[in-house]
N, C-alpha and C positions, 0 to 999 in steps of 0.2 A: 585255297589256301592249305598248303600240305600239310598233315599230322606234323613233322619235323618244324615247320615254321608255326605251326600252332603252339607247340611245347615250347619253342624259342619265346615267342610273343608271351605266353605263361609266365617264363621266366623272367622277362623284362617285367611285367606286371607287377608281379610278387615282390620284385627288387625295388623298382618304383613304391609301392606302396610302404614298404619298410623306410625309403630314404624320407616320404611325406612323412611318417610319423617320427623318425630321427630327428627331425626338422623341428616337428611341433615340441616333441620333450626337449630337445637343446631350448628353445628358446625359453619356453617355461621354466627351465633350470635356470637360467641366466638372468629373467626375470624376476624370479624370487629371492634372487641375492639380495642383500640389504643394500638399499641406494646409498651414494655416498654423500657426506655433507661436512659442511665445516661450520665452526662458531663463529657468529659475527655478532658482538655486542652481547654476549652471553646465551644467544638463542641459537638452535640448530635452523641451518641454512642449506637444503637440499639443491644437488645440481639441478639444472633445467635443462641440460644435454645431456642424452644419451651415454650414459658411463661407458667409459672406454671398453669395458670387459664383455658389455653387451655389443657394442660395434664388432670387435674381433669375431665373435663367435655367429652373429648375425650375418656378416660378409662372408664367412665361412661356410655356414649352412644355406646361405642362397647358392653359391657355386655350388655345392654339393646337389640340392635340391635342382637346378637346373641341368646340369651334366647327367644326374640318377634318374630323371625322369625322361630325358631325352632321348636315351636309350631306346628305349620302347617305342617312341615318337617316331625315331629314325627307322627302326626293324618293322612298324607297322606299315611306313611309306615304301620300305624296300619291298614288302610283302605285296604291295599294291602299284608295284612301279611299272612304269608305260613301255620299259624296252630293259635289255639285259644291262647297257650300260647305267640306267637309271637304278637297277639294281643293285649293282655294282658300289655304286656311289653312297648308296643310302646306308647299306651294309658298313663299307668305310667308315661312313661317318658314325654309324651306331656303337662300332668300336674304339674309335676316338674319344667316344663319349663315356665309353666303358673305363677305358684306361685312365681318362683324366679324373673320374669318379673316384677311381684308387688314389690318386692324388691327394685328392681332397679328405679321403678319408684319412691317408697317412697322418697330413696337417692337423685334423682334429683330435686323432689319438695321440701325436709328439707333443700336444697341447693341453694335454690332460681332458680335451671335452668329450674324449669316448673312454670306457673303462677298457681293458685288455680284453676281455671277454665280447664287447660290445662291438669291438673293434674286430676282434677275428672273425665274429660271425656275418658281419657286413662285409668283410674285407674277402672272406671265402665265396659267397654268394657273387659278389662282383667278379672275382678272378676268376669264378667259374663261366661267365656271360662273356668274361674277354677270350678264355679258352675257345668256347663255341662259335663266337665272333670272330676268331683269327682262324678256324679250322675252316669259316663258310669264306673268307675272304681269298687265303691260300687256294682254296677250291676253285673259284672263281677266276683268280690268276692264270692258273693252269689250265682250264678251261680257254680262257680267251687266247691262250699260246698256241691251243690247239687249233683254232678257228684262221 
């Protein structure tokens, strides 16, 4: 693997680490909210199903976890590709996953699961990966046209 590929993979791994930690943090925060209950015959009866607020954040976190960690997995596959076409395909998939991660970060922020500071930091890291992968994919397209 080249130095550039190793540097890109290191950034992918660091972002993946942040996404895993964010996932754990957000799920713990949501789980620590007081459970909902209703009064039945003068007694508190707690909801037995997963509270709605936990379902939302859990689903959003799961989507971000899958997309955010998939960037590095697809980049690793690209770096070990068996052909130029395989390298290009995996690179474009990594780019798509990075862009999808931006979307899930936006949704988490818009719905107040992420603070402005958390959002800006994570978004900047992911945006950097997008820029790197866009550059790689554009280069691959140019090289392919030359052949």
